[in-house]
VEXKOLFI-377978 format. One record per residue (C-alpha): residue in one letter; x, y, z negated. Coordinates in steps of 0.1 Angstrom, whole numbers, plus 2048, in hexadecimal, padded with zeros to 3 digits. Layout:
N
aXYZ ...
//
This chain:
965
m801802802 n81082080C l80A844808 k7FC857826 y7EF87A822 s7DB88C83F k7F68AD855 c7DA8C2849 l7D08B781E g7AD8C281E l7A78B37FC a7B28B87D7 a7D48A57D4 v7C78867DE l7DE8667E0 y7DF84A7F8 f7ED8287EE t7EB81880D a806809823 n7F2811847 y7D5827842 s7BB821859 a7B0844864 q78B84E875 q78985E898 v778885897 s7728988B0 d7898B98AB t7788D38BE t7938EC8B6 s7AC8D98CA k7B48D78EE e7AB8AF8ED s79E8958D4 a7B488B8B8 i7B38718A0 e7A988587F e7A5877859 v78587D84B v77587582B v75187081C i744891809 g71F885802 y70488581D g71F88583B t744887840 q75A89D844 k77F8A4856 k7968A0839 s7AF8BF844 n78D8D6842 v7808CC822 t7818E5808 g7788CF7E9 a78C8B97D1 i7848967DE a79A87A7D0 s79A85F7EC i79E83A7EF k79E82580D a79B7FE813 s7C07FB81E d7CB80D7FD i7B87EE7E7 e7B37D5802 d7D77C47F5 i7CC7CA7CE p7BE7A67BD a79A7A77B8 g7897B5797 k7707CC78C p7737E37A9 e772805795 q7927F9788 v7A68027A6 l7A182779F q7BC825781 g7D8836787 r7D083E7AE a7BB85F7AB a7C787D797 g7B088C782 v79A86877D s7A385575A v79D83075F v7A181B73F t79A7F973F n7807F2725 s78F7CE71A g7A17B1727 q78079B723 p77878E747 g75B79F75A s7627C2740 s75F7E1755 a773802750 t768828741 v77083E75E r772863755 v77587E774 r78889A762 g78289473F l76089372B t7428A4736 s72F8A171B f7318966F7 g7098916F5 a6F287B703 g6FA885727 g71586E725 n73787073A d73284F755 p734860778 m71985C791 w71F8407A6 v71383D7C8 v7188217E1 d710827804 g6F48407FA i6E682F7DD i6EA83D7BA v6EF8217A8 d6FC81F782 g72280C786 i72F7F97A2 g7397D878B w7247C77A3 l7367CC7C3 n74F7B77D3 q7707CB7D7 s77C7BE7F9 d7587D5808 i7657F27FE e76D80681D s775825809 i7728377E6 e76A85E7E4 v76E86E7C2 l75E88D7C2 k76F8A37A8 d7678C77A8 g7448D97A7 a7488E07CD s74A8C27D6 s7308B07C0 a7128C87BC i7048B97DE y6FA8A07C3 g6E98BA7AA v6DD8B178A s6F088C787 a71089B793 a71F8AB774 r73388E769 g74488B78A v7398777A9 i74485D7B8 l73B8507DB v7438287EC t73E82380F t73D7FC813 k74E7EF835 k73D7F0854 g73B7D7875 k7577DD88F k74F7DA8B2 g7647BE8C3 a7697958C1 l75D7878A0 n77678E887 l779774869 a78F77D84A y795768828 n7A877B809 g7AD7677EB s7C47627CD f7C57467AE g7DC750790 v7DE74A76A s7E176874F e7EA76C72C v7EC77F70F a809798713 r80C7A36F0 k8057936CE l8057AA6AC d82179F693 l80B795676 l81A787657 n822760653 a81274E637 k83275161E q832779627 y80B77A621 a80A76B5FF t82D7805F3 i81679E5FE i7F77985F0 n80B78F5CD e81C7B05D1 g7FC7C85D1 f7ED7B05B0 v80D7BB5A1 n8107DF5A9 d7EB7DC59A n7F67D2576 q7E47AD584 a7F278957F p7FD77F5A5 r7E77685B7 f80074D5C7 s81973E5AF n8317335CB p82D7485EE s84E7325FC i8387145FF f81C721618 g83B725637 q830731655 g80A728650 t7F072D66C d7F8743685 w7D174E68F q7DA75E6AF d7E673D6BF t7C472E6B4 i7B474C6CB f7CC7526E7 n7CB73C701 t7D673A729 g7BA74C740 d7B6745765 r7A875877E q79D7507A5 s7907677C1 h78575D7E2 e7787787FF i767771823 s75B787836 i75678885C n74B7A8872 g7487B1895 g72F7BE8B1 n7297D08D2 e71F7EE8DE k6FB7EB8D0 s7007DB8AE t71A7D4895 y71A7C0879 y7307B8859 a72879E83E s73C78D820 f73D776806 g74E7747E4 y7597627CB f76676E7A8 d77375778C q78275976A t78E750746 g79776372F t7B7762718 v7A47646F7 m7917466EF g78B741715 d76F728712 i758743703 s76775E718 k76275973D y75476C759 k74876377D r73E77879A l72976D7BD n7257877DA a7167887F8 r7147A7810 l7057B0833 n7067CF846 s6FA7D6866 t6F87F387F h6E07F38A1 k6E08108B8 v6BA80B8C6 l6B88238DC d6D28428ED f6C58588CE l6BE83F8B3 t6D082B89B i6C8814882 g6D97FF867 q6DB7EF845 t6F27EA828 f6E77C880E l6F67B97F2 y6EF79E7DE t7057977BB h70477D7A2 q71478377C k718769761 s730771746 q736764724 g74777B70C i7537806E7 g7517A36D6 t7697BD6E7 n7777DA6CD e7667C96B1 l7717CA68D f7557B867C g759796685 g7667836A8 p77F7706B1 l79B78E6B7 s78F79F691 s79177E680 a7B377468F i7C2795683 n7B5798660 l7B3771654 d7CC76463D p7E674E64A t7E573A62A t7C2729639 p7C970A651 a7B870E66F v7AB6E966E v7AE6D764B t7C26B864D d7D36BA62F w7B66BA60F s7D26C65F6 t7D56E9609 v7AF6F4607 n7926F05E8 p7826D45F4 a75E6E45E1 n7606FE603 y75A6E3616 t73E6D460D n7216E461F q7106CE63B y7136E6655 i7386EB651 i7496EA675 r7636D067F d7796C969B q7736A96B0 n788694697 g76C69B67C n7876B4667 p7756D465D y7806F6669 g79270C64D i78072463D s79173D628 p78E741605 w79B766605 v78D776628 n767773631 q74C78C636 e74B78A660 m76C77D662 s76E75466B n77E738675 p78574169C l78171D6A4 a76671768E y75073869B r75672C6C1 y7417106BC t72272C6AF q7287396D1 q7257206EA g70B71F701 r7087456FF n707758720 g6FC779732 w6F677E75A s6EB790773 d6DB792795 d6DC7B27AB f6CD7BC7D0 v6DA7DC7D8 g6D67EA800 n6C5801816 v6B8807836 f6BE82A84D a6B083486C d6C885387F l6B686489D r6C987D8AF l6AD8978B6 a6C28AF8CE p6E68B58D6 g6F98BC8B4 l6D68B489F n6CF89488B f6B888A876 k6BD86885D t6A785D845 t6B383D82D l6A0827814 n6B781C7F6 g6AC8067DE k6BC7F17C3 k6A67D17B2 s6B97C0792 y6B37A277D w6CA79C75E g6C478F73B s6D6778722 e6D575470E g6DF7496F3 f6DE72D6DB n6E37336B6 p6EE70D6A5 k6EA70B67D f70E71066F y723717651 l74072D658 s744739634 s72F742617 t72B76462A l72275A64C s70F73C651 n6E9733665 q6DE71664F t6BA720651 f6AD716676 n6B971469C s6B07286B8 l6B372E6DB n6A97516EA r6A875C70C t6A277E719 s69B78C73C q6977B1749 t6957BB76E k6987E2779 f6927F279D e69F8147A9 w6968227CD s69C83F7DD f68E8507FD e6A586D80C n6A687D82C t6BE89483B l6BF8B085B t6E18B5868 y6ED8D0881 q70E8D488E k7178F08AA k7398FF8B6 l7369228C0 g75692E8CF d77292D8B2 h759928896 n74A90788B f72C903879 n71B8E4868 v6F38E4855 m6E58CA846 i6C68CD830 g6B58B281D q6988A0805 g6998857EF v6828757D6 y68D85C7BC r6828437A7 n69683078C n692818770 i672806779 g6727E8766 s6687D174A g67A7B6734 q67279571C s67E783704 v6757626F0 t6847536D4 y68072C6CB t6877236A6 n68F704695 l6956EC6B3 p69B6C96AF i6C16C96BF e6E36CC6AF n6F66DC6CE w6F56F66E7 q6F66D6707 d6D46CF6FB a6C66F66F6 a6A46F7709 f6837046FE y6726E76F0 a6506E46E7 v64D6F26C2 d6357036AA a6277216B5 k633734695 n6547296A2 i6567416C0 t65A7646C2 a6547756E3 n65179A6ED a6527AC70B w6547D3715 d6517E9734 t66A80573C t66782C743 q66A832768 t67F85276B r67686978B r68A88479E a6868967BB s69F8AE7CB y6A38C67E9 f6CA8CC7F6 g6E08DC80E r6FF8E281C f7118FD832 i7328F7843 y746910853 d76A914866 y77A92C87D q794919891 d799900877 r7AB91F867 y78E92E848 l777917839 l75891A826 t73F904819 g723907804 t7068F17F1 f6E88F67E2 r6D08DD7CF r6B38DD7C0 d6A78BE7A9 g6898B8797 s68D89F779 s67088D765 k68788D747 f67F8B273E l6608C873D k6728E2750 y6758CA76B w6888E2783 g6B08EB787 n6C48FA7A2 f6E68F17A7 p6FC9057C2 s7239057CB f7379147E2 s75D90D7EC l776922803 g797915817 w7B392582B n7C7911841 v7EA92483E h7FC913858 k7E2916870 e7EA93D871 g7FA94B88E f819959876 w81A93886A k839928883 d83D8FF886 n85B8F986F d86A8DB85E i8668E983A i8438EF833 n82E8DA84E t80A8E3844 f7FE8F8826 k7DB8FE81C i7CA9117FC r7A39087F1 g78E9127D5 g76A90D7C9 y74E9117B4 g7328FD7AC v7198F6791 l70D8D4784 g6F18C0770 n6F28A275A d6CF896750 a6DE872744 i6C4874725 d6AA85D718 d68886672B f66D87A716 m68288B6FE y66D8A9701 r6538986F4 s64A88D6CF s6478686CC l63984C6B7 v64B82A6A8 s63980A69D g6427F867F s62D80C665 n6167EC65F y5FB7ED647 p5E47D2637 n5BD7D963D g5A67C9628 e5A87BC606 i5A4796609 n5B8785626 p5C17A7630 s5CE7A9655 i5E97BB65E i5E67DE673 i6027E868B g60880D67E y61B828692 s630844684 p63E861690 n66685C69C t66F87B6A7 l66789F6B5 g6658AC6D6 n6778CA6E4 p6648D6707 n6818EE70D l69B8D4713 k6AE8D6733 w6CA8C2743 e6ED8CB739 e7008E2751 t7278DD762 a7348FC76F q7588F477E t77190A794 d78A8F87A3 i7AA90A7B6 g7C18F37CA a7DE8F57E4 d7E68D27F9 i80A8D480B k8208C0823 f83D8C7825 l8638B9833 n84D8A6848 n84988682F f841898810 t81C8A3803 l8148B67E7 g7F38BE7D6 f7E78D67BA d7C98DD7A9 y7BE8EF78A y79C8EA77D y7858F9763 k7668EA75C k74B8F4742 t72F8E2731 t70F8F5722 d6F78E8710 i6FF8C9706 l6E78B5700 r6E38A16DB r6D089B6BD v6CE8B46A4 a6CE8AC67D i6AC8B6671 p6A48BB649 g690896640 y6718A7633 v6648AA654 g65D889656 v66E878676 p688862672 t699869693 d6A788B69A p69C8A16B8 f6B08A86D5 a6BA8CA6E2 n6D68DD6FA v6EB8E66DC g7128E16E7 d72A8F16FF m74F8E170B e7698E8723 n77F8D9733 r7A18E2746 g7BF8D5758 m7D98D3774 e7D98B578F f7FB8AF7A1 e8028957BC l8228907D0 g8288797EF y84A86B801 k846856821 k86184A839 s862835854 w884825864 e88380687F d87D7EA865 f87B7F9843 d85B810838 i85981F812 s83D831803 l8418457E1 t8218537D2 g8188607AE n7FF87679B f7FE887779 s7DE89876D t7D98AF74D n7BB8B273C k7B68C871C n7938C670C k7848DB6EE v75F8DD6E2 l7539026E6 r72E9016CF l71C8EB6BD e6FB8F16AC d6F991669E d710921681 v71E8F9682 e7408F1685 w7468D1686 r7338AC687 e73D88B67F f74287669D s752855698 s75983C67B l76A82266E h762809657 s76A813633 m77E83663E g75E843644 t75F862661 v78185F676 s779876691 r764898694 l7558AF6AD q7628CC6A4 v75E8F06B2 g7838F76C4 k7908D56C5 s78C8B76DD v76D89F6D8 g7778846C1 t7978966B2 f7A387F696 y79B891671 g7AB886652 y7C7886635 t7F089163C y809887626 g82A898620 g83B875619 v83C8575FB f8438605D5 q8638545D3 n8628595AB q84E868592 q85E886591 q85088F5B1 i83088A5A9 n8368A2588 s8458BC59F y8298BA5B9 v8138D65A9 n7FA8F65B3 a7FD9175B0 n7F391358A g80D8F9582 d7F18DA583 m8008BC590 i7EA8B75B2 l7ED8915B5 p7ED88758D n7E2863593 a7FB85E5B0 k8188435AA p83983F5B6 g83282D5DB d80F8435DF f80E85C5FC m8148805F4 w7F388D602 n7F78B260D d7E18CD601 n7D78D8620 n7BD8F2614 g7D38FE5FA d7BC8FE5E0 g7D18EB5CA k7BF8C75C9 i7BC8AB5E1 t7968A75F2 e7828A4610 e78B8C8614 d7AD8BF61E r7A78A963D v7B28BB65C d7B88B0682 i7D1898683 g7CE8916AF s7B988C6C9 s7B086B6D8 i7AC87B6FB p7CC877710 k7DF896718 f7EC88A739 t7E786C751 y7FB86376D g80084578B f81D83E79C t81F8227BC i83C81D7D0 n8358047F1 m8527F6806 n84F7E2825 y86D7D2838 k8647BB856 s84D7A384A f8507AB826 d83C7C380F f8457CC7EC m8307E67D3 v8317ED7B0 f8157FF7A1 t81B81377F q80182876B g800836747 q7F6854731 g803867717 g7F88816FC n7DF8716E4 k7DF85B6C8 i7CE83E6BD l7BD83469C q7CE80F694 g7AA801680 l7B67DE686 r7B67D3661 r7967D364C l79C7E9631 d77F7DD61C m78E7B861B l7A97BB604 d7B779860E a7B97A0632 n7DA799644 y7F27B564E q8087BA66A t82F7B8661 s8357DC65E i8237D763B l8497C6636 n8587EB635 r8407F861A w84E80B5FC t8627F95E4 g87480D5CF e8828305CF g8958345F0 s885814602 t86F82D619 n85E84B61C d84983F638 n82E824629 p81F82160A r82380A5EA l80A7EC5EA t7EA7EE5D6 r7C87DD5D7 l7B87F65C1 d7CB8135D6 p7BF8315BD n7D484A5D3 g7C183E5F1 n7E1834604 y7CD81A61A t7AE824619 k7AC84A620 m7AD851646 s7CC86264B s7E6868665 y7F684C657 y7DD83566E l7E584568E q80083C6A7 k80A8496CC g7F08416E5 d80D847701 y81382B71A m81F82273C r81780374A i8257EC767 k8027EA774 l8077D3791 v8257C27A4 q8237B27C6 l8397A27E2 g8287977FF y836789821 t823784840 l82876A857 p83476D87B k816771896 d8267578AB t82474088D t802748882 s7F574A8A5 k7F97218A6 f7DB71C890 g7C473E89C a7CF758880 n7D377788B k7E678086C v7EF76A84B r7FE77A82B l80776D810 y81177E7EF v81977B7C8 t80E7927B2 g81379B78B e7FA7B177A n8007C2753 l8237B6755 f8367CF73E t8287EC728 f83A80871B t8338146F9 k8358196D6 y81080C6CA t8127EE6B9 g7EE7E16C1 y7E77C96D9 d7E17E86F4 p7E180C6F8 e7CD80F713 i7AC8146FB a78B81E70A g7698236F5 g74E83470B n749857701 e7698546E8 y78B8466ED g7A78396D7 i7978246B9 d7A68036B8 r78D7EB6A7 a7A07CE6B6 y79D7D06DD y7A07B16F4 p7C57B8702 q7C87B7724 a7D5796737 r7F6795746 t7EE781767 f803774784 l7F37697A7 f7F575B7C2 g7E27677E5 a7DF76680A n7CE783821 i7C676C841 q7B477B860 f7A8768880 
//
């Protein structure tokens, strides 16, 4: 994959990671003869790249065709400046968190971008086959996105799938197979170390030690070894395309299968795809066509970033003195193993039960048994039909009907089991099945007129659309007390009616209507102007309508008469724009007061009947309106020294009237706070892209890189409110805040000035009155800082201790081709953020530790960074949220390394193939970071940076083949 920029770079610093960019043909009416010109999708049309005035990142099929298949949104990671893509977890089938130029909202509106696939607005592309993608365009700035109006504030990502091409039938196969492993394990205490540390905690609290002789335990149980395994992954895709002057077609079939590296038998994902796209020129002035995709997905997974139970959290917190399987009864208390529902291995030996660590924690090997037979599934049908009518020269009318029908659900068997005294199900087993359906459709019409008048070029488009979303229903049924003992026999047997629970529901339909238009003008491809306007109406608000304008300007300086051709600066374009966007991603009818069921009451004195009662749930707010984001962008695109490209953008994005729930007094009488437009926020940043491409006779090289910055700041909350709680972590309580003047989710806690080495230091740490600030502290405790200067340590001393939002992200790619060999290295990373490591359950005093605890304070001069061990922790060394738990989140990851070889044509032609390419790939080979957890790439929806036991990304080795006939 090599980088190639257009000679007239018309987008905002767009990087291309491809060896052979497949440009499209556009008639250049300002030239004396036709030329091949790159074009990009801009929403309801395309435009020459050299004349685009907005900030649009574009990725073509050739950029990603050599990347092994996975979740399609992940191909954006590190390949588009200003676009942050963070993998949610290493669990098979896991999606990614995508953010365009930072967070747009900290309220109900969310931050997920708007996805548009072949003109169909969808809520993600996890169901899409990566090999079907022809191009991905990210509309980053307000001027580019405003054509999509009320849903565009979070950024717009346009995905175009492949279409057929004229010519003979072409058959292609792309497949790979490989294995995965966990790239990193935590350094946890072994049994001897654990027993020693636990004893020390007791002794420091003037209590008797628990273990009489820690040395007898040896290494003990490595719980990580019980959950980590080698996973496998395979992908197979077949496509055919062809056609003639009248009709073209493209069809594909895909299969993807992956098992995880954490308890792979209950962590797996499978996807099947089938696609058919076709276009038909019925008459000289009429073209019709369609796109259609069917996808089936099935998954089984464990909790990700889940602190309260699950294999990962249990493996981190369980004590290593407990055996994984009990084979020597002298090492355990037999009284803990008398329950009839204890889970045993195939030899009849019970799985170990910790006497010290319980609550939600359990032996992962036993826990696995309780999760067998649980799975989720989905079936998606996505497609459209269109007709394009040429009414007159330059005048075209296009009508499109889009639709998506989704079915999804889950099934799970819950057996009787006993994992510990605090985690069991000994009453009855149960089988649950849930299924839901949703239908969404839209109908859009556009009228486009193109005209050239001398050196003036005009393109005018007007359009109209209607949209219906969330038309659906669901049902769930649970059978209990089934006459079975394992998940293999689970079925909905005939049981008493009292053992059946069922319910059903209908969803609330969302309606939108839109009118939109765009005007594009250029003079001699030199002076460029684009203006758009969209008027949207949404049923989510009582005040239905909103207006979303934008404009952008561009100047191709190198086309001026005073600009002489030279080999230093080949092309130079300046551009800038402004646009207003909306965000209506909020629940329906929040402008109305609502009721909730559950306030039931008896009717009658003898054998009373139960009356279903309703009570107020929340108050309505008729003044609600969508969030509004205004964005300004200024950029430049330069090609210099014939082989270098440089792109630069500066943006400022301000969101106002953020939709959030507002706290109201309890005496109002509703349990749920109402919504209001209370909050403003800004993002500003810069984006840089640099590329180099050079070819010799047998050798090609391409170097591409991007670097983006983002600074986020909360500007306003409710009137007279300076901060609100944002995130919490088990016994610590609130760990981050929404605070005016700070970034969203800023970590908030105590700071310390080292560790008290002796009593004299404690006595000398006094306030202005000479009173001891920490009179109950002991040597080895943290010296908490009196940040507000009131002479005592209270909650008022908590301060901003770091941001979870990266200050910068980057990506870098090297591509080389030598004769039939090709080689690629892709690196990405981020920095400037903090990660809160919350892996150890602080409310479990006997939970295991990482080996960093061995560097604890053990006496004067031993350390000034880590406190003494104590179980009672009167000074709050371990239980207070403080900078002690924050680590740098900077990392650089060798994301992909690939070596390929293309067989000679005289060899492949012998069995009818046009091309055969074989390759080996390594993914996530190395990660350079100071973070001590599994993985520094931490996502979390609208928040970043809290590690509650993330499922780590796997290191994967693949062998694959690309074959074309």
